[in-house]
C-alpha positions in Angstrom: 107.5 74.3 129.9 109.6 71.7 128.1 108.2 69.7 125.2 109.7 66.4 124.2 110.1 65.3 120.6 111.7 62.2 119.1 114.9 62.7 117.2 113.3 61.1 114.2 110.3 63.3 114.2 112.5 66.5 114.5 114.7 65.1 111.7 111.6 64.7 109.5 110.6 68.3 110.0 114.2 69.5 109.3 114.3 67.3 106.2 111.0 68.6 104.8 112.3 72.2 105.3 115.7 71.3 103.6 113.9 69.9 100.6 112.0 73.1 99.8 113.1 76.6 98.7 109.9 78.1 100.0 108.7 78.2 103.6 107.1 74.8 104.7 104.5 74.5 107.4 102.4 72.0 109.3 100.9 71.2 112.7 102.5 69.9 115.9 100.2 67.3 117.5 100.4 65.8 121.0 99.8 66.5 124.6 101.2 65.8 128.0 104.4 67.7 127.3 105.1 65.7 124.2 105.0 66.3 120.4 103.9 62.9 119.3 103.2 63.5 115.6 103.1 66.2 112.9 100.7 66.9 110.1 102.2 68.4 107.0 100.2 71.1 105.3 100.4 73.0 102.0 101.7 76.5 102.4 98.8 78.5 100.8 100.3 81.9 101.4 100.2 84.4 98.5 104.0 84.5 98.6 105.3 81.2 100.1 108.9 82.3 99.6 108.6 84.7 102.5 105.4 83.8 104.3 103.4 80.8 105.4 99.7 80.1 105.8 98.7 76.6 106.8 96.0 75.1 104.5 92.8 75.7 106.4 91.3 72.4 105.4 94.2 70.6 107.2 93.8 72.7 110.3 90.1 72.2 110.5 90.5 68.4 110.0 93.1 68.1 112.7 90.9 70.0 115.2 88.0 67.8 114.3 90.1 64.6 114.9 91.2 66.1 118.2 87.6 66.6 119.4 86.9 63.0 118.4 89.7 61.7 120.6 92.7 62.2 118.4 95.9 64.0 119.4 95.5 67.8 120.2 96.8 70.5 118.0 99.5 72.1 120.3 101.1 74.4 117.7 102.6 74.4 114.3 106.0 74.5 112.6 107.3 76.5 109.7 110.6 77.2 108.1 112.8 80.2 107.4 114.7 79.0 104.4 117.2 81.8 104.3 117.0 83.0 107.9 117.4 81.9 111.4 115.0 80.0 113.7 113.8 83.2 115.4 110.4 84.7 115.2 110.3 87.3 112.3 108.3 90.6 112.3 105.8 88.8 110.1 105.5 86.0 112.7 104.9 88.6 115.3 102.2 90.3 113.3 100.5 87.0 112.5 100.6 85.4 115.9 97.8 85.2 118.5 98.8 85.2 122.2 97.1 81.9 122.8 99.9 79.8 124.3 100.4 77.7 121.2 103.9 76.4 120.2 105.7 77.7 117.2 108.6 75.6 115.9 110.8 77.5 113.5 113.2 75.5 111.4 116.2 77.0 109.8 119.9 76.3 109.2 119.4 72.6 109.7 117.8 72.8 113.1 114.7 74.0 114.9 113.8 76.1 117.9 110.6 76.1 119.9 108.7 79.3 120.9 105.4 79.9 122.8 103.1 82.7 121.7 102.1 84.5 124.9 100.4 87.8 125.8 102.8 90.7 125.5 102.5 94.4 126.1 99.4 96.4 125.1 97.5 93.2 123.9 100.3 92.2 121.6 102.3 88.9 121.3 105.6 88.0 122.8 107.4 84.9 121.8 108.9 83.1 124.8 111.6 80.5 124.2 110.5 77.0 125.1 112.7 74.1 125.9 112.7 71.3 123.4 113.9 67.9 124.8 115.1 65.8 121.9 114.8 62.1 122.8 
């Protein structure tokens, strides 16, 4: 599946990542094949230099708003400050094969992945197309 995102929204995510030495994270909101908004979140991981954990309060609030008619939470974004926009071993270990989107930002750009069922109940990240409008 292809997801659309505006150039300005993608630029905002990339700028947020470039401004921090630690991993940043947040939520991708939208539906109908489009990322229409993001919700920034604090990285509450024990070691944010090499891991990310979205602030649970932000995640819960976004899901509540979606149930009340707001945009759906379709995935999240995070950065790899000194790496590549590819899923890491930590990402693989943390992911749930629920079909959600993972945008990984690094080296001034972002790539989109989808967490899908893999072998033996594990996770596989499938590359997803990102149409920048």
